[in-house]
N, CA and C of each residue as an Amber inpcrd file, in Angstrom:
protein
   717
 -19.0540000  -9.2050000   8.8260000 -18.3890000 -10.5050000   8.6850000
 -19.0920000 -11.6010000   9.4830000 -19.5640000 -11.2350000  10.6670000
 -20.2910000 -12.1610000  11.5300000 -21.5910000 -11.4950000  11.9620000
 -22.7060000 -12.1710000  11.7180000 -24.0000000 -11.6320000  12.1120000
 -24.7770000 -12.6960000  12.8860000 -25.1580000 -12.3540000  14.1060000
 -25.9450000 -13.2370000  14.9630000 -27.3120000 -12.5920000  15.1470000
 -28.3560000 -13.3680000  14.9060000 -29.7030000 -12.8120000  14.9660000
 -30.6080000 -13.6930000  15.8380000 -31.0450000 -13.1290000  16.9640000
 -32.0360000 -13.7460000  17.8500000 -31.6560000 -15.1720000  18.2540000
 -30.4350000 -15.3070000  18.7370000 -29.9140000 -16.6140000  19.1230000
 -30.4440000 -17.0270000  20.4950000 -30.9880000 -18.2400000  20.5440000
 -31.5380000 -18.7800000  21.7870000 -30.9270000 -20.1530000  22.0310000
 -30.4960000 -20.3890000  23.2840000 -29.9330000 -21.6890000  23.6340000
 -30.2510000 -21.9980000  25.0950000 -30.7050000 -23.2330000  25.3440000
 -30.9470000 -23.7150000  26.7020000 -30.3330000 -25.1010000  26.8360000
 -29.9250000 -25.4390000  28.0510000 -29.3910000 -26.7670000  28.3360000
 -30.4360000 -27.5970000  29.0700000 -30.4140000 -28.8930000  28.8070000
 -31.3090000 -29.8150000  29.4990000 -30.5310000 -30.5920000  30.5620000
 -30.9230000 -30.4500000  31.8080000 -30.3390000 -31.2080000  32.9030000
 -31.4310000 -32.0750000  33.5200000 -31.4250000 -33.3470000  33.1190000
 -32.4840000 -34.2650000  33.5380000 -33.8440000 -33.6840000  33.1380000
 -34.6640000 -33.3260000  34.1020000 -35.9840000 -32.7910000  33.7730000
 -36.0270000 -31.2650000  33.7960000 -34.8690000 -30.6520000  33.9990000
 -34.8290000 -29.1860000  34.1240000 -34.2600000 -28.5570000  32.8580000
 -34.9070000 -27.5060000  32.3970000 -34.4030000 -26.7140000  31.2730000
 -33.7900000 -25.4280000  31.8020000 -32.5130000 -25.2030000  31.4610000
 -31.8040000 -24.0210000  31.9520000 -31.4990000 -23.0970000  30.7800000
 -32.2120000 -21.9820000  30.6480000 -31.9230000 -21.0250000  29.5700000
 -30.5300000 -20.4080000  29.7400000 -29.8020000 -20.2900000  28.6320000
 -28.4480000 -19.7200000  28.6820000 -28.3420000 -18.4640000  27.8230000
 -28.8720000 -18.5170000  26.6010000 -28.8300000 -17.3680000  25.6990000
 -30.2550000 -16.9300000  25.3780000 -30.5130000 -15.6280000  25.5100000
 -31.8610000 -15.0930000  25.3380000 -31.8960000 -14.1000000  24.1770000
 -32.2120000 -14.5810000  22.9730000 -32.3740000 -13.6930000  21.8130000
 -31.1780000 -12.7650000  21.5900000 -30.0080000 -13.3530000  21.5430000
 -28.7990000 -12.5580000  21.3110000 -28.7010000 -12.1360000  19.8420000
 -28.4460000 -10.8560000  19.6300000 -28.2240000 -10.3330000  18.2830000
 -27.0290000  -9.3800000  18.3110000 -26.1230000  -9.5470000  17.3750000
 -25.0080000  -8.6000000  17.2320000 -24.3710000  -8.7750000  15.8590000
 -23.6560000  -7.7500000  15.4310000 -22.9300000  -7.7920000  14.1670000
 -21.4900000  -7.3820000  14.3960000 -20.5760000  -8.1330000  13.8080000
 -19.1450000  -7.8570000  13.9130000 -18.6660000  -7.3440000  12.5650000
 -18.2240000  -6.0870000  12.4920000 -17.7980000  -5.5180000  11.2020000
 -16.5550000  -6.2160000  10.6520000 -16.4700000  -6.2510000   9.3580000
 -15.3350000  -6.8590000   8.6840000 -14.0320000  -6.1030000   9.0020000
 -12.9730000  -6.8530000   9.2730000 -11.6590000  -6.2580000   9.4750000
 -11.4600000  -5.5700000  10.8080000 -12.3340000  -5.8300000  11.7810000
 -12.2360000  -5.2010000  13.0960000 -11.9060000  -6.2390000  14.1720000
 -11.4380000  -5.7600000  15.3110000 -11.2420000  -6.6140000  16.4890000
 -12.4050000  -6.3430000  17.4270000 -13.1720000  -7.3740000  17.7200000
 -14.4040000  -7.2490000  18.4850000 -14.2650000  -8.0320000  19.7810000
 -14.4390000  -7.3560000  20.9130000 -14.3300000  -7.9950000  22.2170000
 -15.6930000  -8.4260000  22.7350000 -15.7660000  -9.6440000  23.2350000
 -17.0040000 -10.2030000  23.7750000 -16.7900000 -10.4190000  25.2670000
 -17.4200000  -9.5880000  26.0930000 -17.1070000  -9.5240000  27.5170000
 -18.2670000 -10.0210000  28.3660000 -17.9300000 -10.6430000  29.4700000
 -18.9550000 -11.1000000  30.4000000 -18.3250000 -11.8370000  31.5610000
 -19.0520000 -11.8940000  32.6670000 -18.5800000 -12.6310000  33.8330000
 -18.6730000 -14.1310000  33.5490000 -18.0780000 -14.9370000  34.4300000
 -18.2020000 -16.3860000  34.2990000 -19.6760000 -16.7900000  34.3200000
 -20.0640000 -17.6410000  33.3800000 -21.4420000 -18.0950000  33.3260000
 -22.3950000 -17.1790000  32.5930000 -21.8740000 -16.1050000  32.0040000
 -22.7430000 -15.1320000  31.3220000 -23.2440000 -15.6400000  29.9770000
 -22.5140000 -16.6070000  29.3740000 -22.9240000 -17.1370000  28.0700000
 -21.9060000 -16.9460000  26.9620000 -20.7030000 -16.4860000  27.2950000
 -19.6910000 -16.2150000  26.2680000 -19.2780000 -17.4850000  25.5250000
 -18.8390000 -18.4860000  26.2870000 -18.3420000 -19.7080000  25.6500000
 -19.4550000 -20.4440000  24.9240000 -20.6620000 -20.4440000  25.4750000
 -21.7930000 -21.0760000  24.7810000 -22.0250000 -20.3990000  23.4400000
 -21.9940000 -19.0670000  23.4200000 -22.1740000 -18.3320000  22.1590000
 -21.1050000 -18.7250000  21.1520000 -19.8650000 -18.7640000  21.6070000
 -18.7560000 -19.0950000  20.7130000 -18.8860000 -20.5200000  20.1880000
 -19.2700000 -21.4530000  21.0440000 -19.4220000 -22.8430000  20.5970000
 -20.5550000 -22.9950000  19.5850000 -21.5950000 -22.1890000  19.7320000
 -22.6740000 -22.2280000  18.7430000 -22.1870000 -21.6520000  17.4130000
 -21.4100000 -20.5720000  17.4730000 -20.8920000 -19.9550000  16.2410000
 -20.0710000 -20.9570000  15.4380000 -19.2000000 -21.7120000  16.1440000
 -18.3090000 -22.6480000  15.4350000 -18.9400000 -24.0280000  15.2650000
 -20.2120000 -24.1540000  15.6090000 -21.0060000 -25.3670000  15.3530000
 -20.6250000 -26.5450000  16.2570000 -20.0820000 -26.2570000  17.4290000
 -19.8470000 -27.3030000  18.4080000 -21.0880000 -27.5450000  19.2640000
 -21.9920000 -26.5660000  19.2830000 -23.2900000 -26.6880000  19.9280000
 -24.3620000 -26.2290000  18.9430000 -25.5570000 -26.7580000  19.0960000
 -26.6740000 -26.3540000  18.2480000 -27.5770000 -25.3900000  19.0100000
 -27.9440000 -24.2990000  18.3520000 -28.8710000 -23.3410000  18.9530000
 -30.2930000 -23.8970000  18.9010000 -31.1180000 -23.4340000  19.8290000
 -32.5340000 -23.7970000  19.7910000 -33.2730000 -23.0040000  18.7160000
 -32.8560000 -21.7740000  18.5110000 -33.4190000 -20.9540000  17.4370000
 -32.4640000 -19.7960000  17.1680000 -32.7180000 -19.0850000  16.0860000
 -31.8520000 -17.9830000  15.6960000 -30.9580000 -18.3670000  14.5300000
 -30.2920000 -17.3750000  13.9520000 -29.4160000 -17.6160000  12.7990000
 -28.0570000 -16.9640000  13.0120000 -27.0580000 -17.5640000  12.3840000
 -25.6980000 -17.0250000  12.3900000 -25.1840000 -17.0580000  10.9630000
 -24.6870000 -15.9220000  10.4890000 -24.1250000 -15.8280000   9.1470000
 -22.6640000 -15.4130000   9.2410000 -21.8270000 -16.0600000   8.4580000
 -20.4070000 -15.7290000   8.3820000 -20.0940000 -15.3670000   6.9360000
 -19.7620000 -14.1230000   6.7100000 -19.5010000 -13.6240000   5.3550000
 -20.6830000 -13.9530000   4.4300000 -21.8860000 -13.7430000   4.9680000
 -23.1470000 -13.9710000   4.2530000 -23.4100000 -15.4440000   3.9250000
 -22.7330000 -16.3400000   4.6370000 -22.9480000 -17.7740000   4.4800000
 -23.4950000 -18.3550000   5.7820000 -24.3750000 -19.3410000   5.7270000
 -24.8240000 -20.0040000   6.9550000 -23.6280000 -20.5760000   7.7120000
 -23.5640000 -20.3370000   9.0050000 -22.3600000 -20.6750000   9.7730000
 -22.0400000 -22.1650000   9.7610000 -23.0470000 -23.0130000   9.5530000
 -22.8160000 -24.4540000   9.5830000 -22.3670000 -25.0220000   8.2360000
 -22.3190000 -24.1800000   7.2150000 -21.9070000 -24.6640000   5.8960000
 -20.3900000 -24.8820000   5.8500000 -19.9590000 -25.7990000   5.0010000
 -18.5290000 -26.0840000   4.8610000 -17.7720000 -24.8480000   4.3930000
 -18.3720000 -24.0770000   3.4770000 -17.7150000 -22.8670000   2.9800000
 -17.4580000 -21.8740000   4.1100000 -18.4240000 -21.7270000   4.9990000
 -18.2530000 -20.8130000   6.1300000 -17.1810000 -21.3250000   7.0850000
 -17.1780000 -22.6180000   7.3380000 -16.2070000 -23.1870000   8.2810000
 -14.7810000 -23.0440000   7.7800000 -14.5990000 -23.0500000   6.4720000
 -13.2600000 -22.8760000   5.9210000 -12.7400000 -21.4480000   6.1010000
 -13.6350000 -20.5250000   6.4200000 -13.2300000 -19.1290000   6.6370000
 -12.8160000 -18.8650000   8.0770000 -13.0510000 -19.8490000   8.9580000
 -12.8730000 -19.6390000  10.3950000 -11.5530000 -20.2110000  10.8920000
 -10.9010000 -19.4540000  11.7780000  -9.8210000 -19.9800000  12.6040000
 -10.3130000 -19.9300000  14.0350000 -10.2150000 -21.0420000  14.7660000
 -10.8150000 -21.1310000  16.1010000  -9.7730000 -21.5140000  17.1430000
  -9.7510000 -20.7470000  18.2250000  -8.8930000 -21.0530000  19.3690000
  -9.7880000 -21.2140000  20.5870000  -9.9840000 -22.4480000  21.0850000
 -10.8730000 -22.6620000  22.2300000 -10.2360000 -22.2080000  23.5400000
 -11.0620000 -22.1370000  24.5690000 -10.5770000 -21.6960000  25.8830000
  -9.5490000 -22.6640000  26.4500000  -9.7530000 -23.9420000  26.2440000
  -8.8280000 -24.9550000  26.7500000  -8.3930000 -25.8460000  25.5930000
  -7.4020000 -25.3940000  24.8170000  -6.9770000 -26.1660000  23.6390000
  -6.3990000 -27.5190000  24.0360000  -6.7290000 -28.5420000  23.2590000
  -6.2450000 -29.9000000  23.4960000  -5.5810000 -30.4220000  22.2240000
  -4.4490000 -31.1130000  22.4080000  -3.7370000 -31.6920000  21.2790000
  -3.3420000 -33.1340000  21.6070000  -3.0180000 -33.8960000  20.5720000
  -2.4490000 -35.2200000  20.8060000  -1.0690000 -35.0500000  21.4490000
  -0.9110000 -35.5420000  22.6630000   0.2920000 -35.2500000  23.4510000
   1.5660000 -35.8700000  22.8850000   1.4120000 -36.9020000  22.0530000
   2.6190000 -37.5570000  21.5260000   3.1570000 -36.8570000  20.2830000
   2.4050000 -35.8830000  19.7590000   2.8490000 -35.1510000  18.5740000
   3.7190000 -33.9580000  18.9600000   4.6330000 -33.6050000  18.0860000
   5.4090000 -32.3760000  18.2740000   4.5870000 -31.1940000  17.7730000
   5.0360000 -29.9880000  18.0930000   4.3310000 -28.7820000  17.6300000
   4.2460000 -28.7630000  16.1090000   5.3340000 -29.1150000  15.4590000
   5.3470000 -29.1560000  13.9870000   4.3520000 -30.1810000  13.4690000
   4.3020000 -31.3530000  14.0820000   3.3980000 -32.4090000  13.6170000
   1.9360000 -32.0140000  13.8100000   1.6420000 -31.2770000  14.8740000
   0.2740000 -30.7960000  15.0890000  -0.1510000 -29.9160000  13.9240000
   0.7140000 -29.0050000  13.5070000   0.3680000 -28.0990000  12.4140000
   0.2760000 -28.8330000  11.0750000   1.1300000 -29.8240000  10.8620000
   1.0360000 -30.6120000   9.6360000  -0.2900000 -31.3740000   9.5870000
  -0.7140000 -31.8800000  10.7310000  -1.9870000 -32.5910000  10.8260000
  -3.1590000 -31.6550000  10.4980000  -3.1190000 -30.4380000  11.0610000
  -4.1860000 -29.4710000  10.8070000  -4.1960000 -29.0680000   9.3360000
  -3.0150000 -28.8680000   8.7720000  -2.9360000 -28.5330000   7.3520000
  -3.5260000 -29.6170000   6.4710000  -3.3230000 -30.8760000   6.8660000
  -3.8910000 -31.9880000   6.1110000  -5.4190000 -31.9880000   6.2090000
  -5.9510000 -31.6390000   7.3910000  -7.4000000 -31.5660000   7.5580000
  -8.0100000 -30.5220000   6.6260000  -7.2760000 -29.4440000   6.4050000
  -7.7590000 -28.3950000   5.5010000  -7.4130000 -28.6820000   4.0390000
  -6.8010000 -29.8500000   3.7930000  -6.4580000 -30.2900000   2.4340000
  -5.5130000 -29.3140000   1.7500000  -4.5740000 -28.7820000   2.5270000
  -3.5800000 -27.8700000   1.9700000  -2.4410000 -28.6640000   1.3410000
  -1.7660000 -28.0470000   0.3940000  -0.6320000 -28.6840000  -0.2660000
   0.4670000 -29.0020000   0.7520000   0.9850000 -30.2430000   0.7840000
   1.9770000 -30.6410000   1.7920000   3.2120000 -29.7450000   1.8510000
   3.7140000 -29.3390000   0.7030000   4.8970000 -28.4710000   0.7070000
   4.5690000 -27.1090000   1.2970000   3.3720000 -26.5990000   0.9670000
   2.9370000 -25.3240000   1.5220000   2.7870000 -25.4190000   3.0310000
   2.2560000 -26.5370000   3.4930000   2.0400000 -26.7340000   4.9250000
   3.3650000 -26.7440000   5.6800000   4.3650000 -27.4050000   5.1370000
   5.6790000 -27.4580000   5.7910000   6.2300000 -26.0560000   6.0140000
   6.1910000 -25.2440000   4.9630000   6.6950000 -23.8740000   5.0570000
   5.8640000 -23.0470000   6.0240000   4.5580000 -23.2220000   5.9100000
   3.6520000 -22.4440000   6.7420000   3.8090000 -22.8010000   8.2140000
   3.9580000 -24.0870000   8.5040000   4.1230000 -24.5290000   9.8860000
   5.3530000 -23.8860000  10.5060000   6.4340000 -23.8810000   9.7740000
   7.6740000 -23.2880000  10.2810000   7.4970000 -21.7830000  10.5310000
   6.8580000 -21.0980000   9.5960000   6.6480000 -19.6590000   9.7370000
   5.7290000 -19.3280000  10.9110000   4.6550000 -20.1130000  11.0630000
   3.7130000 -19.8530000  12.1560000   4.3460000 -20.1100000  13.5190000
   5.1280000 -21.1670000  13.6240000   5.7950000 -21.4430000  14.8990000
   6.7680000 -20.3230000  15.2510000   7.4030000 -19.7730000  14.2330000
   8.2820000 -18.6300000  14.4830000   7.4660000 -17.4200000  14.9390000
   6.3410000 -17.1710000  14.2890000   5.5160000 -16.0170000  14.6380000
   5.0070000 -16.0700000  16.0730000   4.6190000 -17.2590000  16.5320000
   4.0520000 -17.3740000  17.8780000   5.1070000 -17.6590000  18.9420000
   6.3750000 -17.6550000  18.5610000   7.4410000 -17.8200000  19.5380000
   7.7630000 -19.2520000  19.9070000   7.4810000 -20.1960000  19.0100000
   7.7590000 -21.6130000  19.2860000   8.7750000 -22.2160000  18.3120000
   9.5470000 -21.3770000  17.6710000  10.5070000 -21.8760000  16.6780000
  11.4820000 -22.8680000  17.2910000  11.8910000 -22.6170000  18.5400000
  12.8580000 -23.5050000  19.1940000  12.2110000 -24.7650000  19.7550000
  10.8890000 -24.8290000  19.6990000  10.1770000 -25.9820000  20.2620000
   9.4040000 -26.7560000  19.1940000   9.7560000 -26.5660000  17.9260000
   8.9540000 -27.1760000  16.8590000   8.9820000 -28.6990000  16.9150000
  10.0600000 -29.2860000  17.4400000  10.1550000 -30.7450000  17.5160000
   9.9320000 -31.2770000  18.9310000   9.4700000 -30.4060000  19.8250000
   9.1570000 -30.8190000  21.1890000   7.7390000 -31.3770000  21.2430000
   7.5670000 -32.5190000  21.9200000   6.2260000 -33.1070000  22.0000000
   5.3510000 -32.2610000  22.9160000   4.0720000 -32.2230000  22.6060000
   3.1450000 -31.3250000  23.2690000   3.0150000 -31.6160000  24.7630000
   3.2000000 -32.8730000  25.1710000   3.0470000 -33.2010000  26.5960000
   4.0730000 -32.4730000  27.4740000   5.1170000 -31.9420000  26.8720000
   6.1310000 -31.1990000  27.6260000   5.8680000 -29.6900000  27.6380000
   4.7890000 -29.2730000  27.0150000   4.4950000 -27.8490000  26.9000000
   3.9030000 -27.2970000  28.1950000   4.2460000 -26.0550000  28.4970000
   3.5850000 -25.3030000  29.5600000   2.2390000 -24.8030000  29.0360000
   1.4380000 -24.2340000  29.9240000   0.1440000 -23.7060000  29.4810000
   0.3310000 -22.5920000  28.4610000   1.2990000 -21.7260000  28.7110000
   1.5500000 -20.6380000  27.7660000   1.9570000 -21.1490000  26.3990000
   2.7420000 -22.2270000  26.3730000   3.1550000 -22.8160000  25.0930000
   1.9550000 -23.4470000  24.3820000   1.0430000 -24.0490000  25.1600000
  -0.1890000 -24.5730000  24.5670000  -0.9800000 -23.4470000  23.8860000
  -1.0500000 -22.2930000  24.5680000  -1.7740000 -21.1530000  23.9990000
  -1.1310000 -20.6960000  22.6960000   0.1790000 -20.6580000  22.6770000
   0.8870000 -20.2240000  21.4680000   0.6490000 -21.1980000  20.3100000
   0.6830000 -22.4830000  20.6260000   0.4380000 -23.4760000  19.5850000
  -1.0010000 -23.3780000  19.0820000  -1.9310000 -23.1660000  19.9880000
  -3.3360000 -23.0390000  19.6000000  -3.5430000 -21.8470000  18.6680000
  -2.8200000 -20.7640000  18.9130000  -2.9100000 -19.5930000  18.0350000
  -2.3870000 -19.9470000  16.6450000  -1.2580000 -20.6700000  16.6020000
  -0.7030000 -21.0800000  15.3080000  -1.6890000 -21.9640000  14.5560000
  -2.3390000 -22.8860000  15.2610000  -3.3340000 -23.7670000  14.6420000
  -4.4790000 -22.9360000  14.0550000  -4.9230000 -21.9240000  14.8100000
  -6.0390000 -21.0910000  14.3550000  -5.7010000 -20.3110000  13.0870000
  -4.4240000 -20.0690000  12.8630000  -3.9970000 -19.2900000  11.6960000
  -3.6420000 -20.1550000  10.4900000  -3.6790000 -21.4690000  10.6660000
  -3.1490000 -22.3800000   9.6510000  -3.8510000 -22.2480000   8.3090000
  -5.1460000 -21.9690000   8.3060000  -5.9130000 -21.9170000   7.0480000
  -6.1170000 -20.4950000   6.5330000  -5.3010000 -19.5370000   7.0350000
  -5.4480000 -18.1270000   6.6320000  -6.8970000 -17.6690000   6.7760000
  -7.4420000 -17.7270000   7.9860000  -8.8780000 -17.4480000   8.1670000
  -9.2290000 -15.9900000   7.9150000 -10.4580000 -15.7920000   7.4680000
 -10.9880000 -14.4300000   7.3680000 -11.5990000 -13.9940000   8.6990000
 -11.9870000 -14.9850000   9.5140000 -12.5850000 -14.7080000  10.8180000
 -11.8870000 -15.5480000  11.8750000 -11.2330000 -14.8800000  12.8130000
 -10.5980000 -15.5560000  13.9470000 -11.5480000 -15.4890000  15.1350000
 -11.8930000 -16.6390000  15.6920000 -12.7550000 -16.6930000  16.8670000
 -11.9350000 -17.2700000  18.0130000 -11.7790000 -16.4950000  19.0780000
 -10.8410000 -16.8660000  20.1310000 -11.4940000 -16.7140000  21.5000000
 -11.4880000 -17.8130000  22.2620000 -12.0930000 -17.8390000  23.5890000
 -10.9890000 -17.7570000  24.6400000 -10.8790000 -16.6260000  25.2960000
  -9.8530000 -16.3800000  26.3190000  -8.4390000 -16.6810000  25.7970000
  -8.0350000 -16.0850000  24.6920000  -6.7110000 -16.3970000  24.1280000
  -5.5430000 -15.9160000  24.9820000  -5.7820000 -14.9310000  25.8460000
  -4.6880000 -14.3690000  26.6550000  -4.5390000 -15.0700000  28.0000000
  -5.4200000 -16.0170000  28.2800000  -5.3820000 -16.7250000  29.5580000
  -4.1190000 -17.5770000  29.6580000  -3.4290000 -17.4650000  30.7830000
  -2.2430000 -18.2910000  31.0140000  -0.9630000 -17.7570000  30.4260000
  -1.0180000 -16.6050000  29.7860000   0.1840000 -16.0190000  29.2030000
   0.8420000 -15.0500000  30.1730000   2.1710000 -15.0320000  30.1720000
   2.8860000 -14.0360000  30.9590000   2.8310000 -12.6960000  30.2160000
   3.2940000 -11.6160000  30.8350000   3.2090000 -10.3010000  30.1770000
   3.8400000 -10.2520000  28.7890000   4.9690000 -10.9560000  28.5970000
   5.6060000 -10.9690000  27.2820000   4.7420000 -11.7160000  26.2710000
   4.1250000 -12.8090000  26.7250000   3.2450000 -13.5620000  25.8480000
   2.0250000 -12.7500000  25.4320000   1.4510000 -12.0290000  26.3850000
   0.3030000 -11.1770000  26.0740000   0.6950000 -10.1020000  25.0630000
   1.8690000  -9.5440000  25.2370000   2.3460000  -8.5190000  24.3110000
   2.5090000  -9.1040000  22.9060000   3.0640000 -10.3220000  22.8270000
   3.2230000 -10.9890000  21.5320000   1.8690000 -11.2190000  20.8630000
   0.8960000 -11.7010000  21.6540000  -0.4140000 -11.9820000  21.0910000
  -1.0950000 -10.7110000  20.6010000  -1.0130000  -9.6590000  21.3730000
  -1.6380000  -8.4040000  20.9520000  -1.0020000  -7.8950000  19.6680000
   0.3000000  -8.0590000  19.5560000   0.9790000  -7.6650000  18.3170000
   0.4690000  -8.5020000  17.1430000   0.2960000  -9.7980000  17.3730000
  -0.2000000 -10.6730000  16.3160000  -1.6450000 -10.3460000  15.9370000
  -2.4650000  -9.9930000  16.9410000  -3.8390000  -9.5760000  16.6430000
  -3.8390000  -8.3800000  15.6970000  -3.0200000  -7.4090000  16.0190000
  -2.9890000  -6.1900000  15.2100000  -2.4190000  -6.4620000  13.8160000
  -1.4590000  -7.3760000  13.7200000  -0.9270000  -7.7500000  12.4140000
  -2.0080000  -8.4210000  11.5700000  -2.8000000  -9.2970000  12.2040000
  -3.8850000  -9.9520000  11.4840000  -4.9350000  -8.9330000  11.0310000
  -5.2030000  -7.9690000  11.8790000  -6.1580000  -6.9230000  11.5040000
  -5.6730000  -6.1660000  10.2690000  -4.3860000  -5.8750000  10.2010000
  -3.8320000  -5.1800000   9.0400000  -3.9870000  -6.0070000   7.7670000
  -4.0080000  -7.3250000   7.9230000  -4.1880000  -8.2170000   6.7690000
  -5.6550000  -8.3380000   6.3610000  -6.5430000  -7.6940000   7.1350000
  -7.9600000  -7.7290000   6.8160000  -8.7560000  -8.7770000   7.5710000
  -8.1130000  -9.4810000   8.5080000  -8.7910000 -10.5170000   9.2820000
  -9.7060000  -9.8840000  10.3310000 -10.8910000 -10.4490000  10.4700000
 -11.8150000 -10.0410000  11.5210000 -11.5640000 -10.9220000  12.7420000
 -11.4960000 -10.3110000  13.9310000 -11.1990000 -11.0680000  15.1440000
 -12.3270000 -10.8830000  16.1520000 -12.8670000 -11.9930000  16.6070000
 -13.9150000 -12.0130000  17.6270000 -13.3380000 -12.7590000  18.8240000
 -13.1410000 -12.0470000  19.9380000 -12.4780000 -12.6780000  21.0780000
 -13.1840000 -12.3640000  22.3860000 -13.1340000 -13.3290000  23.2900000
 -13.5760000 -13.0950000  24.6560000 -12.3410000 -12.9980000  25.5370000
 -12.4200000 -12.2120000  26.5880000 -11.2870000 -12.0680000  27.4970000
 -11.7420000 -11.4500000  28.8050000 -11.0880000 -11.8860000  29.8900000
 -11.3090000 -11.2650000  31.1880000 -10.2790000 -10.1720000  31.4710000
  -9.2890000 -10.0470000  30.5870000  -8.2360000  -9.0480000  30.7940000
  -8.6660000  -7.7800000  30.0700000  -9.4590000  -6.9620000  30.7640000
 -10.1360000  -5.8510000  30.0980000  -9.1860000  -4.7200000  29.7220000
  -8.0380000  -4.6300000  30.3820000  -7.0710000  -3.6090000  29.9790000
  -6.5570000  -3.8950000  28.5750000  -6.3570000  -5.1700000  28.2590000
  -5.9220000  -5.5460000  26.9130000  -7.0390000  -5.3460000  25.8950000
  -8.2590000  -5.6790000  26.2880000  -9.4100000  -5.4690000  25.4130000
  -9.5410000  -3.9930000  25.0620000  -9.4280000  -3.1570000  26.0560000
  -9.5470000  -1.7080000  25.8320000  -8.4590000  -1.2000000  24.8960000
  -7.2890000  -1.8360000  24.9630000  -6.1520000  -1.3900000  24.1610000
  -6.2890000  -1.7560000  22.6880000  -6.8390000  -2.9340000  22.3860000
  -6.7780000  -3.4180000  21.0070000  -8.1290000  -3.5190000  20.2960000
  -9.2390000  -3.5240000  21.0380000 -10.5390000  -3.7720000  20.4020000
 -11.1540000  -2.5030000  19.8220000 -11.7170000  -2.6260000  18.6240000
 -12.4240000  -1.5130000  17.9990000 -13.8250000  -1.3660000  18.5780000
 -14.4110000  -2.4930000  18.9750000 -15.7680000  -2.4960000  19.5030000
 -15.9090000  -3.6580000  20.4750000 -16.8100000  -3.5120000  21.4490000
 -17.0440000  -4.5890000  22.4110000 -18.5430000  -4.7390000  22.6470000
 -18.9290000  -5.9270000  23.0800000 -20.2880000  -6.1780000  23.5450000
 -20.1910000  -6.8410000  24.9070000 -21.0690000  -6.4560000  25.8100000
 -21.1140000  -7.0510000  27.1480000 -22.3390000  -7.9460000  27.2370000
 -22.1040000  -9.2100000  27.5950000 -23.1970000 -10.1490000  27.7890000
 -23.3350000 -10.4230000  29.2860000 -24.5560000 -10.3910000  29.7740000
 -24.8120000 -10.6710000  31.1840000 -26.0970000 -11.4840000  31.3020000
 -26.0050000 -12.6090000  31.9780000 -27.1580000 -13.4990000  32.1650000
 -27.8060000 -13.8520000  30.8290000 -26.9530000 -14.0820000  29.8330000
 -27.4440000 -14.5460000  28.5450000 -28.0250000 -13.4880000  27.6420000
 -27.8320000 -12.2020000  27.9800000 -28.3630000 -11.1230000  27.1600000
 -27.2780000 -10.0870000  26.8870000 -27.2970000  -9.5130000  25.6750000
 -26.3950000  -8.4140000  25.3690000 -26.9430000  -7.1570000  26.0430000
 -26.1520000  -6.5910000  26.9590000 -26.6450000  -5.4320000  27.7080000
 -26.0220000  -4.1180000  27.2330000 -24.8410000  -4.1830000  26.6310000
 -24.1910000  -2.9730000  26.1190000 -23.3310000  -3.3430000  24.9220000
 -23.2200000  -2.3950000  23.9810000 -22.3410000  -2.5970000  22.8390000
 -21.8720000  -1.2440000  22.3310000 -20.6040000  -1.1630000  21.9400000
 -20.0570000   0.0810000  21.4200000 -18.5470000   0.0680000  21.4770000
 -17.9240000   1.1860000  21.1680000 -16.4710000   1.2710000  21.2690000
 -16.0790000   1.3280000  22.7380000 -14.9080000   0.8430000  23.1000000
 -14.4780000   0.9180000  24.4980000 -14.4980000   2.3360000  25.0470000
 -14.0930000   3.2930000  24.2280000 -14.0190000   4.6770000  24.6850000
 -15.4090000   5.2420000  24.9920000 -16.3770000   4.9800000  24.1000000
 -17.7260000   5.5100000  24.3160000 -18.4090000   4.8230000  25.4900000
 -18.2330000   3.5230000  25.6270000 -18.8590000   2.8090000  26.7310000
 -18.2730000   3.2510000  28.0700000 -16.9800000   3.4160000  28.0800000
 -16.3090000   3.7780000  29.3410000 -16.7720000   5.1330000  29.8450000
 -16.9600000   6.0750000  28.9390000 -17.4320000   7.4030000  29.3110000
 -16.5360000   8.0640000  30.3380000 -17.1070000   8.3790000  31.4840000
 -16.3560000   9.0730000  32.5370000 -15.6210000   8.1210000  33.4740000
 -15.8080000   6.8120000  33.2840000 -15.0970000   5.8440000  34.1300000
 -13.6090000   5.8420000  33.7670000 -12.7320000   5.6850000  34.7600000
 -11.2870000   5.7030000  34.4800000 -10.8410000   4.5940000  33.5310000
 -11.4620000   3.4020000  33.6410000 -11.0740000   2.2670000  32.8040000
 -12.3150000   1.5160000  32.3350000 -12.1450000   0.7310000  31.2820000
 -13.2270000  -0.1300000  30.8010000 -13.5970000  -1.1670000  31.8590000
 -12.6120000  -1.6350000  32.5860000 -12.8710000  -2.6330000  33.6290000
 -13.8200000  -2.0900000  34.7000000 -13.6110000  -0.8550000  35.1250000
 -14.4860000  -0.2630000  36.1340000 -15.9000000  -0.0750000  35.5840000
 -15.9950000   0.3140000  34.3150000 -17.3070000   0.4450000  33.6940000
 -18.0020000  -0.9180000  33.6230000 -17.2530000  -1.9370000  33.2280000
 -17.8020000  -3.2930000  33.1060000 -18.3360000  -3.7770000  34.4580000
 -17.5530000  -3.6430000  35.4980000 -17.9800000  -4.0910000  36.8300000
 -19.2450000  -3.3690000  37.2520000 -19.2830000  -2.0510000  37.0620000
 -20.4520000  -1.2620000  37.4440000 -21.6950000  -1.7060000  36.6630000
 -21.5240000  -1.9540000  35.3710000 -22.6430000  -2.3490000  34.5160000
 -23.2080000  -3.6970000  34.9250000 -22.3250000  -4.6700000  35.1430000
 -22.7720000  -6.0210000  35.4890000 -23.4130000  -6.0590000  36.8610000
 -22.8760000  -5.2950000  37.8010000 -23.4320000  -5.2970000  39.1600000
 -24.8250000  -4.6900000  39.2120000 -25.1370000  -3.8030000  38.2660000
 -26.4540000  -3.1500000  38.2580000 -27.5580000  -4.0530000  37.6730000
 -27.1490000  -5.1190000  36.9680000 -28.1300000  -5.9600000  36.2880000
 -28.8830000  -6.8500000  37.2710000
């Protein structure tokens, strides 16, 4: 569903060039939950921003369902939840979803029904008419998830979706991830909560200093380590 081939990205700071991604290549199988793991500054968010075309790569290719990632057809297949979702603060949760539905040129009547259903799914049914400026961080995360699902994406790309959620919120999100997987949706997510990653992900890749250093199922990578988190720490510290 998602194929990244020899992706290279560097940032320019005045006269200094800072390499961030070094020939990254990976494939995300269709209908699977794929975890993208790394320490702060490893290149996770940069990779995700390049995938969704918020940043331009210096070289390399990205294909989404065999389409160039920057094409309109590919973008219509994507649902994206950024690490720090931002909304117009004067809009209500319902109005945010209606706005997103309009951007995707969905039928207005369909959008109304869908907005109500999505807010119920993410636990915001009682807050559908509450303006976003009154939302807690966890409520922002829930709304961002609903926005990402608005166009029935084939590929969900999520940057730290579990950040800021309480245990009940994390449980709700994991349930929703698994429900989306049953519908055939492919999910590509980054997270620092490795216990949750180990629980729900079919496969993971570890990025360190801009390079993919390990990839495989959580169980195979963990090996004799008690948890995926302990394996991850050991792997990154050795680099």
